[in-house]
C-alpha positions in Angstrom: 27.5 -4.8 10.7 29.8 -7.8 10.0 31.1 -10.2 12.7 34.6 -8.8 12.3 33.4 -5.3 12.9 31.5 -6.2 15.9 34.2 -8.3 17.4 36.8 -5.5 16.8 34.4 -3.1 18.6 34.1 -5.5 21.5 38.0 -5.7 21.8 38.3 -1.9 21.7 35.6 -1.5 24.3 37.5 -4.0 26.4 34.5 -6.4 26.9 36.1 -9.0 29.2 33.9 -12.1 28.3 32.6 -12.7 24.9 30.4 -15.8 24.2 30.2 -17.0 20.5 27.6 -19.8 19.8 28.9 -21.7 16.7 29.7 -25.1 15.5 32.3 -23.8 13.1 35.3 -23.5 15.3 38.0 -23.5 12.6 36.2 -20.7 10.7 35.4 -18.5 13.7 39.1 -18.9 15.0 40.3 -17.8 11.6 38.0 -14.7 11.6 39.2 -13.9 15.3 42.9 -14.3 14.1 42.4 -11.7 11.2 40.9 -9.2 13.7 43.7 -9.9 16.2 46.3 -9.2 13.4 44.6 -5.9 12.6 44.7 -4.9 16.3 48.4 -4.8 16.4 49.0 -8.6 16.0 47.6 -9.5 19.5 48.5 -12.9 20.6 45.8 -15.7 20.7 45.7 -18.5 23.2 43.5 -21.5 22.6 42.4 -23.9 25.3 40.3 -27.1 25.3 39.6 -29.7 28.0 41.7 -32.5 26.4 44.8 -30.6 25.3 45.0 -27.5 27.5 46.5 -24.4 26.1 48.0 -24.9 22.6 50.3 -22.9 20.2 52.8 -21.4 22.7 55.6 -23.9 23.5 56.1 -22.3 26.9 52.5 -23.0 27.9 51.7 -26.1 25.9 49.3 -28.3 27.7 48.8 -25.9 30.6 45.4 -26.2 32.2 44.8 -29.8 30.6 41.5 -31.2 32.1 41.3 -28.3 34.6 38.9 -25.5 33.5 39.7 -23.5 36.6 43.3 -23.5 35.9 42.7 -22.2 32.4 41.3 -19.1 34.0 44.1 -18.8 36.5 46.5 -18.7 33.4 44.8 -15.5 32.3 45.0 -14.1 35.8 48.6 -14.7 36.3 49.8 -12.8 33.3 51.1 -9.3 33.7 48.5 -6.6 33.4 50.2 -5.0 30.5 50.3 -8.2 28.4 47.6 -8.2 25.9 45.9 -11.4 24.5 42.8 -13.1 23.3 41.9 -16.4 25.1 39.8 -18.7 23.3 38.1 -21.4 25.5 36.5 -24.3 23.4 33.3 -25.9 24.8 33.6 -24.0 28.0 29.9 -23.8 28.4 30.0 -27.2 30.1 31.8 -25.6 33.1 29.9 -22.5 33.7 27.5 -24.1 36.3 30.5 -24.9 38.4 30.6 -22.4 41.3 34.4 -21.9 41.4 34.5 -21.4 37.6 31.6 -18.9 37.7 33.1 -17.0 40.6 36.4 -16.7 38.8 34.8 -15.5 35.6 33.1 -12.8 37.5 36.3 -11.8 39.3 38.1 -11.7 35.9 35.3 -9.7 34.2 35.9 -6.9 36.8 39.8 -7.2 36.6 40.1 -7.3 32.8 38.1 -4.2 32.2 41.4 -2.3 32.7 43.6 -4.7 30.9 44.0 -5.6 27.2 42.8 -9.1 27.5 39.6 -10.8 26.3 38.2 -14.3 27.0 36.2 -15.8 24.1 34.0 -18.7 24.9 33.1 -20.9 21.9 30.1 -23.2 22.1 27.7 -25.0 19.8 24.8 -23.8 21.9 23.8 -21.0 24.1 24.1 -22.0 27.8 24.7 -19.0 30.1 23.7 -19.2 33.8 21.8 -16.3 35.2 24.6 -15.3 37.5 27.0 -14.7 34.5 24.4 -13.0 32.1 25.4 -9.5 33.0 29.1 -10.2 32.7 29.1 -12.0 29.3 28.4 -10.4 25.9 26.8 -12.7 23.3 28.1 -12.3 19.8 26.5 -14.3 16.9 28.5 -15.8 14.2 26.6 -16.0 11.0 26.7 -19.0 8.5 28.9 -18.4 5.4 27.7 -15.7 3.0 27.2 -16.3 -0.8 30.5 -14.8 -1.5 32.3 -17.1 1.0 30.4 -20.1 -0.4 31.5 -19.0 -4.0 35.1 -18.9 -2.9 34.9 -22.5 -1.4 33.1 -24.0 -4.4 35.6 -22.3 -6.9 38.6 -23.6 -4.8 37.2 -27.2 -5.0 36.3 -27.0 -8.7 39.8 -25.6 -9.5 41.4 -28.5 -7.6 39.4 -31.1 -9.6 40.1 -29.3 -12.9 36.4 -28.7 -13.8 34.5 -25.5 -14.0 30.8 -24.6 -13.9 29.0 -21.9 -15.7 27.9 -18.8 -14.0 24.3 -20.0 -13.8 25.3 -23.4 -12.5 27.6 -21.9 -9.9 24.8 -19.6 -8.8 22.4 -22.6 -8.5 24.8 -24.5 -6.4 25.6 -21.4 -4.1 21.9 -20.9 -3.5 21.5 -24.5 -2.6 24.5 -24.4 -0.2 23.2 -21.4 1.7 22.1 -22.3 5.2 24.8 -24.9 5.6 28.1 -24.5 7.5 31.4 -24.5 5.8 32.2 -27.9 7.1 28.9 -29.4 5.8 29.5 -27.7 2.4 33.0 -29.2 2.2 31.6 -32.6 3.2 28.8 -32.8 0.7 31.0 -31.4 -2.2 33.8 -33.9 -1.2 31.1 -36.7 -1.5 30.3 -35.4 -4.9 34.0 -35.5 -6.0 34.4 -38.9 -4.6 31.3 -40.2 -6.5 32.3 -38.9 -10.0 35.6 -37.1 -9.6 34.2 -33.6 -10.1 31.5 -31.2 -9.1 28.4 -31.3 -11.5 25.4 -29.2 -11.8 23.2 -32.0 -10.5 25.1 -32.2 -7.3 22.5 -29.6 -6.1 20.5 -32.7 -5.1 23.3 -33.9 -2.8 23.3 -30.5 -1.2 19.6 -30.6 -0.7 19.8 -34.1 0.8 22.4 -32.7 3.4 19.9 -30.0 4.3 17.2 -32.6 4.7 19.4 -34.4 7.3 20.0 -31.1 9.2 16.3 -30.1 9.1 15.2 -33.4 10.5 17.1 -32.8 13.7 14.9 -30.0 14.5 11.8 -32.3 15.1 9.6 -29.3 14.1 10.2 -29.0 10.3 9.8 -31.5 7.7 11.7 -31.5 4.4 9.7 -32.2 1.2 11.7 -33.3 -1.9 10.1 -31.5 -5.0 10.6 -32.6 -8.6 7.6 -30.7 -10.0 8.2 -28.2 -12.9 6.7 -24.8 -13.5 5.3 -26.2 -16.7 3.3 -28.7 -14.6 1.2 -25.8 -13.3 -2.0 -25.3 -15.3 -3.0 -21.6 -15.8 -1.7 -19.0 -13.4 0.2 -17.4 -16.4 1.0 -14.2 -14.5 2.4 -16.0 -11.5 4.6 -18.3 -13.7 5.9 -15.4 -15.6 6.8 -13.6 -12.2 8.6 -16.8 -10.9 10.7 -17.1 -14.1 11.6 -13.4 -14.1 12.3 -13.2 -10.3 14.4 -16.3 -10.2 17.3 -14.3 -11.8 17.5 -12.2 -8.5 19.4 -15.1 -6.9 22.4 -14.7 -9.3 25.7 -13.3 -8.6 25.2 -10.5 -11.1 21.9 -9.6 -9.3 23.8 -9.4 -6.1 26.4 -7.1 -7.5 23.7 -4.9 -8.9 21.9 -4.7 -5.5 18.8 -6.5 -6.6 17.1 -8.0 -3.5 15.8 -11.4 -3.2 12.0 -12.0 -3.4 10.6 -11.1 0.0 7.8 -13.8 0.1 4.8 -15.2 -1.6 1.4 -15.9 -0.1 -0.6 -18.6 -1.9 -4.3 -18.4 -0.9 -7.2 -20.4 -2.5 -9.7 -23.2 -2.0 -8.6 -26.9 -2.2 -7.5 -28.1 -5.6 -6.4 -24.8 -7.1 -2.7 -25.7 -7.2 -1.2 -24.1 -4.1 0.9 -27.1 -3.1 1.9 -27.9 -6.6 3.0 -24.3 -7.1 5.0 -24.3 -3.8 6.8 -27.5 -5.0 7.5 -26.0 -8.4 8.9 -23.0 -6.9 11.2 -25.0 -4.7 12.5 -27.1 -7.7 12.9 -24.1 -10.0 14.8 -21.9 -7.5 16.7 -24.8 -5.9 15.4 -24.0 -2.4 14.3 -26.5 0.1 10.6 -26.9 0.7 9.8 -27.1 4.4 6.6 -27.8 6.2 6.1 -26.4 9.8 3.8 -28.6 12.0 2.2 -26.0 14.2 1.0 -28.9 16.4 4.5 -29.9 17.5 5.1 -26.4 18.8 2.6 -27.0 21.5 3.9 -30.5 22.2 5.4 -31.5 25.6 8.7 -32.6 24.1 9.5 -30.1 21.5 7.3 -27.0 22.2 
């Protein structure tokens, strides 16, 4: 089930409080706006701590630097007035006793009104006293189709075009990044040589390396080894070359699934690490190392 479908169901079910953990405010607000339009063009009100409510000239700036007043704005509207109220970074105020109490009161009241409060946050912080009133809705990272649209938009703007294979490689490298990060790394490529090139996959992988370092649990290993560097293992190499085509757009349209996984087992010196690096390089996938010891560490685990 897609995000739009789930969100639409929550609106129809009159779920009063919806919590969406995401760093992609612009993208999620665009998705919410599309659903609101399909639901009879429901009005959307957006609030943040610095600027208050935005968009409606009559209420512009209302609730500025006052999170409790932002909720009172919802409460004062007529019961028959519909609306979706997006509160940015509101997780920072959920521990406040007055805010928590007001949200619980609104959760009871809005069950009979066409209003929904949506909390946007880069992380999940829900106090225990609000856990029963809030519905958590995940917002996934961009799909391969969405990434393709973004890359084609940028290549068209620069006047250069990639072959279908080059486009598939770049899409695969970008998967796992937010739209903002994808735009940033591709803008860096355009600033470097005025266009997007096939070798810009390395820039994308470097961006992933920065993201992964922030986890403190995973290590990113750059891989430059080729499949031809592997001695023997002819059946494995043939399978890798053949299954690599399942990442293409043509394979997705056909319904061919991605490889589910590969377990490499053997004594030291038989080429397990070399094979893993060659797979990473050939399929343009990040090679990650999980340090199990850190999972049990006092700071991370």
